[in-house]
N, C-alpha and C positions, 0 to 999 in steps of 0.2 A: 789490848783489843784482839779480837779473833780475826786475823788476816786471812785465814784459809777460807772463810765464808764471805769474804768481801766481793762485791759486784761492782764493776766499773760504773761510774756515774753516767747515766744516759744510755747505757748499753742496750737496754730493752727498747727504748725509744728509737734508737738508730736502727735496730734490727726490724722494727715493725713499722713505725710511722714514717721513717725517712729512708726506707730500704732502697727505693729507686734512686733517690737523690744521692745516697751514699755510693751506690754503684757508679753513677755517672761521674761523680767527683773523683772516684778512684781511677776510672778510665782516663780522665783528663790528667790526673797526676802522673799516671804511668806514661802517657804520651809526652808530657812535658819533660819528664825525667829522662826518657829514652829518645828525645828528639834527635839527638845526633845519630843514633843508630837508624832511626826511621828515615831521616833525610839521606844518610849515606847509602843505605840499601836502595832507597827509591831512585836516587840519582844514578847509581852504578847500574842497576838492572834496567832502568829506562834507557840509559845510554847504550847498553848492550842490545836491547830490543831495537832501538833506532838503527844501530849498526847492522843488525841482522836484516831489518827491513830494506835497508839500502842495498844489501847484497842479493836480495831476492830478485828473480827474473819476473818481470811484469807479465801478466796474462790478461787477454782481452776476451770479452764475451759478447757475442752477437746473438740477436734474437729474431726468429721468424715466427709469425703467427699464422696458424692454419685453422680455418673454420670448417667444421663438419656440417654440411648442408642437410638439415633434416627435412627440407621441403623439396627434394629433388623430384622432378617430373620425368616420366618415361614417355617416349613417343608412341610406343605400343605397350600392351600389357605384358610385362616380363617379370613380375614380382617372383614368380616361382623359379626363374632361371638365375637372374642376377638382381636380387632385391637390394634396395638401398640400406644404409646403416640405420638401425632403429635409434630413436632419440632417447636413450636411457643411460644411466651411469655405467652399467656393466659394459655396454657397447663402446662408450667413449673411453673407458679405461682400457678396453681391449685394443683400441686404435693406438693409444699411447704405447702399449707393449709392442704393437706392430712396428711403430717408428723406431723403437729401441731394439728390434730384432737383429740378429746377426746377418740374416739373409739380406735385409735392406742395407745395412752398413757395408756389407761386402760389395754390394752394387755401387755404393758411393765411393768406396776405396778403389774399385776398378775404374769408375768413370773419371775420378779426379787424380788417378795415378798416385795415390797417397803412399803406396808401397815404396816409392822412391823419395819420400820426404823424410829427412833425418829426424824431424820432430816426432814422427810416429814410428819410424823404423829405427830401433836402437842400434841395429847392426851397422847403420851408415854414420853413426856418430863417432867422434874421436874417442878411442878407447881410454878409459880412465886409468890413472896410475894406480888406483887402489883395486883394480879388478882381480888381482891375484889374491886379495883377501876374501873374495866371494867364493864360498864352498861350491856353489853350482858351477861356476866357471872352471874351478879346478877339477871337479869331477868330469865335466865335459871334455876338458883337454886330456885328462888321463884316459878316458874311455876312447877317445879318438886315436890315441897313441897305441893303446893295447889291442884294439879291435882290428882283426885282419880285414883288408878291403880288396875287392876285385872290381872289375868294370861294372858288373851287375849291381854290386853293393853301392858303388859310387853313384849310379843312376838312381837307385832307390833312396840313397841318402840325400841326393840333390832334390828329389821330389818331396821327400819328407821335410827337408830344410825349407823348401818353398812353402809348403803347407804350414809349417810352424811360423814362418815369417808372416804369412798372410793372417794367421790366427793372432799373432802378436800385434800386428797393425790394427786389426779390428778391435782387439781388446783396448788398445791405446785410444782409438777414436771413441769407443763406448765410454771410457773413463772420463773423457772430456765433454760428453754429451749429457744434457739434462732435458728431459721431456716431462711436461706436467700439464694437467688440465687447469685452465685459469678459472678458479672459483667454481660456480655452478653453471657456467656458460658452456657453449659448444665450441669454445676456442681452445686450441692446444698450443702451448708455448714450446718452441724448439730452441734451446739455448746451447750454443757451442763455444767452448773456450779454447783459445790457441795463443801461442806466443806472438803471433803476427795478427794484427788487427784486420788486415785485408783477408787473410786466410780464414779467420773466424767467420766473417760475413759470407764468404764464398762457400764454405762447407755447410753453414747453416741453411743457406738457400738450396744447396745441392741436396741436402737430406730431405727438405720439403718437396723438391721436385721429384726426387726418387720415390718418395712416398706416394705422390699423386700418380706417377707412372706405374708404380707397383699396383695401385688400385685398378688402373685401366687394363694392365696386363691380366690381372686376376679376372676382371669382368670379360675381357676378350677371350681368354682361355676357357672360362666357364661357358660362354656362348658358343665357342667353337666346338667344345666337347659335346655340348647339348645338340648342336646341329649334326655332328657326326653320329651321335647315338640315335637321334631322331631319324636320320636318313637310313641307317641300317634297320631300324625298327619299322620304318615305312615299307621297305621292301618285303619284310616278313609279313606285315599286316596285309599288303596288297596280294600276296600269294594266298594268304588265308581267306581273304574275301572272295577271290576268284574261285578257289577250291570249294568253298561253302556254297556259293551261288550255283556253280556247276552241279554240285551234288543235289541241290533242290530241283533243278530243271530235269536232271536225269531221273530222279525219283518220281517226279510228276508225270514225265512222259511214260515211264515204265508202268505206272499204275493208272494211267488215263485220268490224271487229275489236273488236266489243263484248265486254266482259269481265264475268265473274261470279266473284266470290270471287277477284279478282286474276288471272284467266286469261281468254283469249278463248274464244268458243263452240267454234271449231275445236279449240283445244287441249283443252278439256274433253271434246269428243266423242272425240278421239284417245286421250285418257287412259282414258275409259270403255271404248272398244272394246278397247284393249290389255288392260285388266283382264278383260273378258268373254272375250276370245280365250284368255287364259291359263287361265281357269276352264273354258272349253269343252274345250280340249285336255286338261286334267287329267281332266275327266269322261270324255272319249273314251278316254283311256288306261285309266282305271279300268274302264269298261264292257267294253272289249275284253279286258282281263285276266280279268274274271269270265267272259265268254263263252267265251274260249279255255280256261279251266280246266274249265268245265263240259263242253265238247266233248271235251277230253282224257280226263276221267273216263269219259265215255260210251263213247269208242273203246276204252278199256282194259277195259271191262266192269265197272267199279267203280261203286258207287252214287254217285249225285249228291246224296245227302242231305247231304253235307258242304259243298255249295255254300252260300254265305252267304244268298243270296236264297231258296234252298229251305228252309234252316233257319228263316228268318224268316217263311215263308209261314204264315198262319193256318189255311188249309185243311189243309195237310199236317200242321200241329200237331194239328188236331182228329182227322184220320184216324189219326195215330200214337197218340193217346190212346185212340181207340176200339179200335185194333188191340191195344193193351196190355190193355184190359179183356177182349177176347175171349181173349187168351192166358191171362189169369188164370182166366177161366171154363173154358177148355179144360182147364187143369191140374186144376181142381176136379172136372170131369166124368170126366177120365181116371182119377182115383183111384177112381171109383165104377163106371164103365162101361168097356167095351172100346173099342178104336179104331174099331170099326165101328158103334158106337152112333150112331143117327141124330142125336142131339144134338151128338155130337162131330163127325160129318160136316157137320152144318149149320154149326157154328162154323168148321170149316176152310174151308168154302165162303165164309163171310163174310170170313174173313181173306184169301183170295185176291182177293176182290172189292175189299177195302180196299187191298190191295197194288197192284192194277191202277189204282185211283183215284190212289194216291200217285205211281205211275210216270207216269200221264197228266198229273197236276198238275206234276210235275217237268219233263216235256217242254214243257208250256206256259210254265213259268218260263224254261227255256233259250231257247225261241223269243222270249220277252220280252227276254231279255238280248241276243239278236241284233238285235232291233228297236232296243234302246237304243243299241247300237253304231252302227247305221245313222243313228239320229237325231242322236247326238253328232257323227258325222262330217259329216253335213249341216250342222249348226250351226257347226262349225269352219270349213267352207268358206265359209259365208255371212259369218261374221265376218271372215275373211281378205279376202274380196272388199270388204266395207265399209271395212275398215282401209286397204286399198290405195287405194280411192277417196278417202278422207279425207286420206291422206298426199299424194296428188297435189294436193289443194286446199291443204294446208299448204305445200308447196313453192312454190306459186304466190304465197302471201301472205307469204313470208319477208322479201322486200325491203320490203314495206309495214310489216311488223312491226318491222324494224330502224329505219326512219324514225320509227315510232310511239314506240319506246323513247327515241330521241334527243329527240323532242319532250317526252316525259314527264320525262326528266332535266332538260331546260331549265326546264320548269315547276316541278319540285321545287326546283331551285336558286333560282329566283326567289322561290318561296314561303319558303324558309329565310332568304334575305336579308331579305325583307320582315318575317318574324317577329322576326329579330334587331333590326332597326331599330325595330320597334314596341315591343319590350321596352326598348330603350335610351331611346326617346322617353318611355315611361312613367316610367323612372327619373329622367330629367332634369326632367320635369314635376313630380315629387314633390320633387326636391332644390331646385328654384328658390326655394321659400318657406322653406327651413330652412338657408340658408347660414350658416356660422360662420367667424370669422377664424382664421388660423393663429397669431396673436399676441395677447397680452393685456398690459395694463399691470399690473405687479406692484408698482410704487412710483411714485405720482404726485409731481410736483415740488411742493415746499413753498417758501414764501417764505424765501429765504436770510437768515440772521441777520447776516452781515457781508459786506463786499465781497470779491470774488475778485481784484480788481485795483484799485489796487496793494496788494501785500502789504507793508505799511509796515515791519514789523520785518525781514522778509526783504530788502527792497530797501535798507533802511538798512545792514543787515549786509553785503550784497553791495557797496553803495556804499562803505562803510568799507574793506572788503577791497580793492576796486579802487583806492580812493584811496591806501591804504597801499602797494599794489603800485606805483602810479604814483610815489609818493614815493620808494620804494626804487629804482625804476628811474631816476628822476631823479638820485638820489644816486649810483648806480653810473655814470650817464652823466657827471655832473660829475667823479666820481673818475677816470673814463677820460680825460676831457678835461684833468684836472689833470696837468700835465707836470712838476711839481716833485718833489723828493726828500724822502721822509718819514723814512726811517731810514738808519742807516749801512749796514745790510744791503742796502737798495736801491741805495745808492751803490756798494757793493762788487760786487754782481752786475752793475750797469750798466757799470762801468769796468774790472772785473777788477783792482782795486787795493785794497790794505788800507786801511781807514779808521783813521787814526792817532788821531783824537780827535774828539769831538763837543763843540763849544763852545756852552754855553748862553747865552741872553740874560741880561744883567745887570739887576737890579731898578733902578727909577728912584729912586735915592737921591740926596740932595743933599749937597754938600760943605760945608766951612766958609764958603765964599763964597755959599752959598744956591743954587748952580746944580746942575743934575742932573749926576751924575758920568758921565764917559765910561767905556766899558769898560776902557780902559787905565789910567785913574785908579782905577776900582773895584778893579782887580787889586792896585794898590798899597795902597789903603785896606783891602781885605779879603783879606789873603794866605791865609786859611784857607777861602775861599769855594769853591764848586763851579767857579766860573769860573777861579779861579787853579789849582785842582787839574787842570782840563782841560789847561792848558798845561804843567803839570809832567808829565802823562801823555804829552803830545805830545813833550816833550823826551826822556822815557825811551824812547818808541817809536823815536825817531830814533837814539838811542844804541845800542839793541839791534838796529837794522836791520843794523848791521855792527859786531859786537863787537870785532873785531881792529882796525878802522880807522874809528872813529866819525866821522861827517861833521862838518866844521867850518864849511863854507860852505853855508847853507841858503837856497834861493830860495823865496819865497812868490808864487804867481800864481793866477789864476782864469780862467774862461772869458769872463766879461763884467764890466763895471764894477759897483760897488756890491754886491759879493759878500762884503764883510768881509775882503778880502785884506790891506789896510793895517792895519786894526785887529788882525787876527790876527798879522801880522808884528811890530807894535809891542808887543802884549801878550806874545808869545812871547819877544821880546828882553828886555823888562822882567822877566818871570818868571825868565829865566836869570840876569840881572844880580842879581836879588834873592836868588838862590841862591848868589851869591858868584863867579860866572863873570865873566870879562872879556869883555864883549860890545860889538860895534859893529854899528850898524844903518845900512845903506845905502839911500838912497832912489833907486832906479834908474828911477822913472817920470818920465822927463824931459819928458813931454808934459803930464801932470797931476800934479805932485808934491803929496803930501798928508801926508807923515810929519811935517814941521815943524808943520803945522796940528794934527795929531793930538796932538803933544806940547806944543802951545801955545808953540812957539818962533817968535820973530820971524824973518822970512825973512832969511838972511845975505847978505852981498855976494859971498862966494865959496863955491862948493859943489863938487859932484862934477865937473861939466863943467870948471870952472876948474882943479881939481886935475889932471885928466888932460891938459888943454891946456897949462898953464903949468909942468908938471912941478914942482908945489909939493909940499912935504912934507905928507902927509895930516894931520899934527897941526895944520896951519894952518887946516884947514876943519872939523875935528872939533868938535862941540858936545856937552857933557856934560849928561846928563839929571839934573837936581837930585834927583829922587825916588829913583832907583835907582843912579846912578853909571854908567849905560849911556852909551856914546858914540855919536854920531849924525853921519853924513855926509849933510847934506841937499842939496837942489838949489836953487841960487840962480837960475840962468837955464837955459832950455831950449836945444835945438839942433835944427837941421833934419834931421840924419841920425843919430838915436840908434843904429841898428843898426851903423853904421860905428864909432861910438865904443865900443860894447860888444864889438865884434869886434876892436878894436885891441890891439896888444901892450902898450900902456900899461895897458889895463884888466886884462889878464892879470897884468901885473907888480904892479898894485895888489892884486889878489887874493892873490898870493903873499906880499906884505908883510903883508897883513892876517891871513893864516893864521899867520904867525910871531908877530905881535904880539898876537893875541886868541885866547881859547879858543873863541869862537863868532862867526861872521859871519852876520848875518841880512840878506837882500836882499829889498827890496820892489820888485816889477817890475810893468809894465803888464799888463792882461789879454791872453790869448793870441789871442782871436778878432779884435779890432780891428787889432792891430799885431803885428809879428814880433819885438819887443824881447825878450819873455820866452823865445822859442825860441832867440835868439842867446845870451842870458845863461845858459840851461840848459846850454850847452856848457862853461862854465868854472866851474860850481858843483859841489859834492859831491852834494847831493840837492835834489830839487825837491818842494815840498809844494803840492798842488793844492787850492785852497779852493773849496767849493761852498756856496751859501747854502741853508739848510733851507727847503723848501717854495716856493722861488722860482726857482732856476736851472733853465732848461729842460733836459730830458734830452738832446735832440739837440745843444744847445750844449756840454754837458759831453762828450759822445762826440766831437764834432768837435774840441774843444780838446785832449783827451787824445790823439786820433789825430795831430794836428799835432805835439804834443810827442814822441810815439813815433817819428814819421817823422824827427824831428831827432835821435833817439837820446838824448833827455833822460833823466837818471837820476831816475826818478819813485820817490820814497820811499813815497808814499801820498796819501791825501786827508784833508781836514779838513772836517767839516760844521759850518758856522758859524751863529750866531744861532739856535740851536735853542730853541724854546719848549717847555721841559720840562713846563710845566703842560698844554699842549695834547697833548703826547705821552702824558702820563698819562691825560688825558681820552679821547683817541681809542684808547688801548689798544695803541699801537705797542710792539713788543718791543724797545725800545732802552733805553739807560741811564736816560732820563728817566722811563720807565714805573715804575721802581723808586725814583724820587727820594725819595718820601715815606718809604721804608724806611731809606734811609741818609743822609738830610739832617742827622741829628744829628751826623754827622762833620764838617759844615761850620759855619763861623761867618760868617754874612752880616751 
């Protein structure tokens, strides 16, 4: 058969369909196999961690909660001077940085006198015995010894030392302080950690109080500075207002621009004259219209009684009334007397006289109207003349008035600025005594009930987990470094050869002579044992490797010495002989022969080398195994050139004769790696069985040995995994035959 192209059964299925399951089982096997390492490392590391935790100094953390009040109200409007904290993320994060600032912590250090606390001032602690190993300490001591010092230097060094101590204490406090915003709220957490639980609460509250005081101080200083600046600015503005108003009055007086009711005298005169001129012109038009109407009525011969002034005349009204009385009297007399009656004539004469008086009075009224027109015209001309004169004066003062308005605007602007600053100064003065902080403490720090570090239970659990992980990692590392073969499947995948049998270790039983039985003797004493069954399985596998032409000459070899090759060859030959076959066992390890020793046969005088050299009949060197009837051709003496002997025609002729005389020829050869004897012998045998020791033979040695055999064209039937500890296989969970040994062990008799 072509062994070089053989693929392990189920290999493809394992690599594809059951890949995940295979990996999980492999992990479980490794952990079961290396359980001692895992448990040991886990226990030791966990114990060390617990010991380290017990030696740690406990730390206590206290927490103070500060609320940033986004709805702060001001008694007066002071946003421009000391506005509150805006409610946004940047502002809140800035407040967190303020709490962690060195200036604030320096205030806490001074208030709480932390510079005298050994917890924060390392100079007050007991000096460490290992301080001489600190390079900084050594350099400092060396510098102090080499540097010349006088009184001035001593003072400077003292001040510098105090500053360095202050800085060191502040750094120490900052390292124990943790400030953070709580989620998306306006609450800020102030956490402080100390070796003393009471001190942790005290300092946490002190930091919160210092923060609030710092806010008040900042607002007070801002208000004070604003007041001082405003006071100085008010003095300047007051002088500016006084100067600007004085300039306006001087300019007004110099240019005769005195005002009354917001207007200059010239402007008031001009306004009054305009009003009088308009009224005079109106009167003139009215008088002229009356006069012209009266003249028109007189020219037309019509009565002027309809003229308004005539109608309104008291004299004419009295005459008209008297005329009406005479008319009534005339009517009464006419009814009694004739027209020529003296009484009637007298009445008519009186009527004519009254009519003449009315006409005369109307004439006088018309002449009065003419005089009114003349007076009104004269008044209009006088007012126009005065107005023209005043307009001339106004034109002359226009430029002065423009400059006056400019001075007035400047004075007004200065006055407004002064009044605004005066108002703000009053507001800041009132606010100075009523400042309130933008934050308040909503939860004071209380004395913590237990340490925040170390968290014993958590640290122990983490330590146990890390120890377990370390143990598992070490187990996998050891497994990775383990270069041995664990299962027949591993051997098949490594060499691409079928594993014909897995040979278990034999129990340490004693024979009749009281000595521990060797495996080949155990096979004879326990024919129904698992060890014996393994070789029967091997023989069946070899027979079925080529059903038409079963192999008769079988070579046993291995990669390295002490792999169980000779034991396997002797046990295989004895098992076949016990089954009734005629078997001969050849010891072809001419350099280190061990077949005779394995069978407890005394070293003969003639052996294989002598048989080939002297052309003896092989029956002369054959020794019969008393326990099974198997025949053995041992090695009596070695030779310097075994490959030449194995490659000789005599060796081939011997094998032909053995094939004819025996049912099975078993050949024990040297290992493949040290010498080339096995490679030469593989050319004249039917099949080669490659023996690998369980959990011992290195994988690279197996691969190299099989490669050398394949390069020589050796007929490789398959592999045998020898000295398998089935108990460990079952314990480690390997999926080999030994894993199920407890289930089918009743079929064996050990």
